[in-house]
C-alpha positions as a Markdown table, in Angstrom:
| # | Residue | x | y | z |
|---|---|---|---|---|
| 1 | Glu | 115.7 | 110.5 | 109.3 |
| 2 | Gly | 113.9 | 113.7 | 107.7 |
| 3 | Arg | 110.5 | 114.0 | 105.9 |
| 4 | Tyr | 109.5 | 115.7 | 102.5 |
| 5 | His | 106.4 | 117.3 | 101.4 |
| 6 | Asp | 105.1 | 118.8 | 98.5 |
| 7 | Gly | 106.4 | 122.2 | 97.5 |
| 8 | Pro | 105.2 | 124.3 | 94.8 |
| 9 | Leu | 104.0 | 123.3 | 91.3 |
| 10 | Lys | 102.5 | 124.5 | 88.1 |
| 11 | Cys | 100.5 | 122.4 | 85.7 |
| 12 | Ile | 99.9 | 123.0 | 82.0 |
| 13 | Ile | 96.4 | 123.4 | 81.0 |
| 14 | Gly | 97.1 | 125.1 | 77.5 |
| 15 | Ser | 98.3 | 127.7 | 75.4 |
| 16 | Asp | 97.7 | 131.1 | 74.6 |
| 17 | Ser | 97.5 | 132.8 | 71.1 |
| 18 | Ala | 101.1 | 133.1 | 70.6 |
| 19 | Gly | 101.9 | 129.4 | 72.0 |
| 20 | Met | 102.9 | 130.3 | 75.5 |
| 21 | Pro | 101.7 | 127.9 | 78.2 |
| 22 | Ile | 98.7 | 128.6 | 80.4 |
| 23 | Phe | 99.1 | 127.4 | 83.8 |
| 24 | Ser | 96.2 | 126.5 | 86.1 |
| 25 | Gly | 97.4 | 127.7 | 89.3 |
| 26 | Glu | 96.4 | 124.4 | 91.0 |
| 27 | Lys | 97.5 | 120.8 | 91.0 |
| 28 | Val | 95.7 | 118.8 | 88.3 |
| 29 | Gln | 95.9 | 114.9 | 89.0 |
| 30 | Phe | 98.1 | 113.4 | 86.6 |
| 31 | Gly | 98.5 | 116.5 | 84.4 |
| 32 | Asn | 101.4 | 117.9 | 82.7 |
| 33 | Cys | 102.8 | 119.5 | 86.0 |
| 34 | Ser | 106.1 | 120.5 | 87.4 |
| 35 | Gly | 107.1 | 121.7 | 90.9 |
| 36 | Ala | 109.4 | 121.2 | 94.2 |
| 37 | Leu | 109.7 | 118.6 | 96.2 |
| 38 | Glu | 111.7 | 118.6 | 99.6 |
| 39 | Val | 112.8 | 115.3 | 100.1 |
| 40 | Tyr | 115.2 | 115.9 | 102.9 |
| 41 | Tyr | 114.9 | 118.3 | 106.3 |
| 42 | Ser | 116.9 | 117.6 | 108.9 |
| 43 | Lys | 120.4 | 118.6 | 110.5 |
| 44 | Gln | 123.3 | 118.7 | 108.4 |
| 45 | Val | 124.6 | 115.2 | 107.4 |
| 46 | Asp | 127.8 | 114.5 | 105.6 |
| 47 | Tyr | 126.1 | 113.6 | 102.0 |
| 48 | Tyr | 124.9 | 117.0 | 101.6 |
| 49 | Ala | 127.4 | 118.6 | 103.2 |
| 50 | Asn | 129.9 | 117.4 | 101.1 |
| 51 | Leu | 128.2 | 118.8 | 97.9 |
| 52 | Met | 128.3 | 122.1 | 99.5 |
| 53 | Thr | 130.5 | 124.6 | 97.2 |
| 54 | Ser | 131.6 | 126.2 | 100.6 |
| 55 | Pro | 131.4 | 125.4 | 104.1 |
| 56 | Arg | 130.1 | 128.8 | 104.9 |
| 57 | Gln | 127.9 | 129.1 | 101.9 |
| 58 | Pro | 124.3 | 127.4 | 102.9 |
| 59 | Leu | 122.8 | 127.5 | 99.5 |
| 60 | Thr | 124.1 | 125.0 | 96.7 |
| 61 | Val | 122.3 | 124.3 | 93.1 |
| 62 | Ile | 122.8 | 121.6 | 91.1 |
| 63 | Thr | 122.0 | 121.2 | 87.5 |
| 64 | Arg | 122.7 | 118.6 | 84.8 |
| 65 | Arg | 125.7 | 120.9 | 84.1 |
| 66 | Ser | 126.9 | 120.8 | 87.4 |
| 67 | Ala | 130.1 | 118.7 | 88.7 |
| 68 | Asn | 127.6 | 116.9 | 91.1 |
| 69 | Ala | 125.1 | 116.1 | 88.3 |
| 70 | His | 124.8 | 112.5 | 89.4 |
| 71 | Val | 122.9 | 113.6 | 92.4 |
| 72 | Leu | 119.8 | 114.3 | 90.5 |
| 73 | Asp | 119.8 | 110.5 | 89.6 |
| 74 | Asp | 120.6 | 109.5 | 92.9 |
| 75 | Val | 117.7 | 111.3 | 94.8 |
| 76 | His | 115.4 | 110.0 | 92.0 |
| 77 | Ala | 116.4 | 106.5 | 92.0 |
| 78 | Gln | 116.0 | 106.4 | 96.0 |
| 79 | Leu | 112.5 | 108.2 | 95.7 |
| 80 | Met | 111.5 | 105.7 | 93.0 |
| 81 | Ser | 112.7 | 102.9 | 95.1 |
| 82 | Tyr | 111.2 | 104.2 | 97.8 |
| 83 | His | 107.5 | 104.6 | 96.3 |
| 84 | Lys | 108.0 | 101.9 | 93.8 |
| 85 | Ser | 104.8 | 99.7 | 95.0 |
| 86 | Ala | 102.5 | 102.5 | 95.6 |
| 87 | Leu | 103.5 | 103.7 | 91.7 |
| 88 | Gln | 102.7 | 100.3 | 90.3 |
| 89 | Gln | 99.5 | 99.9 | 92.3 |
| 90 | Lys | 98.4 | 102.9 | 90.4 |
| 91 | Asn | 99.5 | 101.3 | 87.5 |
| 92 | Leu | 102.4 | 104.0 | 87.0 |
| 93 | Asp | 106.1 | 102.7 | 85.7 |
| 94 | Pro | 108.3 | 104.3 | 88.0 |
| 95 | Ser | 111.4 | 104.1 | 85.2 |
| 96 | Leu | 109.2 | 106.1 | 83.0 |
| 97 | Leu | 108.9 | 109.0 | 85.4 |
| 98 | Lys | 111.6 | 111.7 | 84.7 |
| 99 | Pro | 114.4 | 112.7 | 87.0 |
| 100 | Pro | 114.7 | 116.4 | 88.4 |
| 101 | Thr | 116.6 | 119.0 | 86.4 |
| 102 | Val | 117.5 | 120.9 | 89.4 |
| 103 | Leu | 118.2 | 120.2 | 93.1 |
| 104 | Val | 118.8 | 122.8 | 95.5 |
| 105 | Ile | 120.4 | 122.4 | 98.8 |
| 106 | Ala | 119.9 | 124.8 | 101.6 |
| 107 | Asn | 121.8 | 123.5 | 104.6 |
| 108 | Trp | 121.3 | 125.5 | 108.3 |
| 109 | Val | 124.8 | 126.9 | 108.9 |
| 110 | Ala | 124.9 | 128.5 | 112.3 |
| 111 | Asp | 128.4 | 130.3 | 111.4 |
| 112 | Ala | 127.8 | 131.6 | 108.0 |
| 113 | Asp | 127.1 | 135.0 | 106.8 |
| 114 | Phe | 123.6 | 135.0 | 107.4 |
| 115 | Thr | 122.5 | 132.9 | 110.4 |
| 116 | Pro | 118.6 | 132.1 | 110.8 |
| 117 | Gly | 117.1 | 132.4 | 114.2 |
| 118 | Ile | 113.3 | 131.7 | 114.9 |
| 119 | Gly | 112.1 | 135.1 | 113.5 |
| 120 | Ser | 115.2 | 137.0 | 113.6 |
| 121 | Leu | 118.6 | 137.2 | 111.6 |
| 122 | Gln | 122.1 | 138.2 | 112.2 |
| 123 | Pro | 123.1 | 140.7 | 110.8 |
| 124 | Ala | 119.8 | 142.2 | 110.9 |
| 125 | Thr | 120.1 | 144.7 | 107.9 |
| 126 | Asp | 117.8 | 145.2 | 104.8 |
| 127 | Arg | 121.1 | 143.7 | 102.9 |
| 128 | Ala | 121.4 | 140.5 | 104.8 |
| 129 | Arg | 117.3 | 140.3 | 104.4 |
| 130 | Ala | 117.5 | 140.6 | 100.6 |
| 131 | Ala | 120.3 | 138.3 | 100.7 |
| 132 | Val | 118.8 | 135.7 | 102.4 |
| 133 | Arg | 115.2 | 135.9 | 100.4 |
| 134 | Lys | 117.2 | 135.3 | 97.0 |
| 135 | Pro | 120.5 | 134.1 | 97.8 |
| 136 | Ser | 121.4 | 133.5 | 94.4 |
| 137 | Ser | 121.4 | 135.7 | 91.2 |
| 138 | Glu | 121.6 | 132.9 | 89.0 |
| 139 | Tyr | 118.9 | 130.9 | 89.8 |
| 140 | Asn | 114.9 | 132.0 | 90.8 |
| 141 | Val | 115.1 | 130.6 | 94.6 |
| 142 | Tyr | 113.4 | 132.4 | 97.0 |
| 143 | Ile | 113.6 | 131.5 | 100.6 |
| 144 | Ala | 110.5 | 131.0 | 102.7 |
| 145 | Asn | 111.0 | 129.8 | 106.1 |
| 146 | Gln | 109.8 | 130.8 | 109.4 |
| 147 | Asp | 113.6 | 130.7 | 110.3 |
| 148 | Tyr | 113.9 | 133.6 | 108.2 |
| 149 | Gly | 111.2 | 135.7 | 109.1 |
| 150 | Tyr | 111.0 | 139.4 | 110.4 |
| 151 | Lys | 109.4 | 138.6 | 113.6 |
| 152 | Thr | 109.6 | 135.7 | 116.7 |
| 153 | Gly | 106.6 | 133.4 | 117.1 |
């Protein structure tokens, strides 16, 4: 159940005079790239619900320092297993691909403090909109989804 698709990514194509990376702004095939991948999109299921920090807080961020850090390896192992033959056909060894460093779980919780609705938000205040756009002060995670938009349609 569910689906996944490529999220935003950035690829290093060099460095500037200060040694800082220069990014391509577009995908570079087989390049030094990093980014996001949406690996699940469906209704809340127990696996992800059990990882939430609160039943009324739809955002959970898991890093290598989190109590649930094993989830990073679990998700990676499942993806590598699923794509093993396709990767091997391209002469890529799945065991050499690095696991993710951050996992963001955003569950749609209908009775949370901020609830989405196709093009509307309850409560419809500037504070609510700001909190939904950037729900965590600890991470640079921003919501981009039609369900949290300002207009219907």
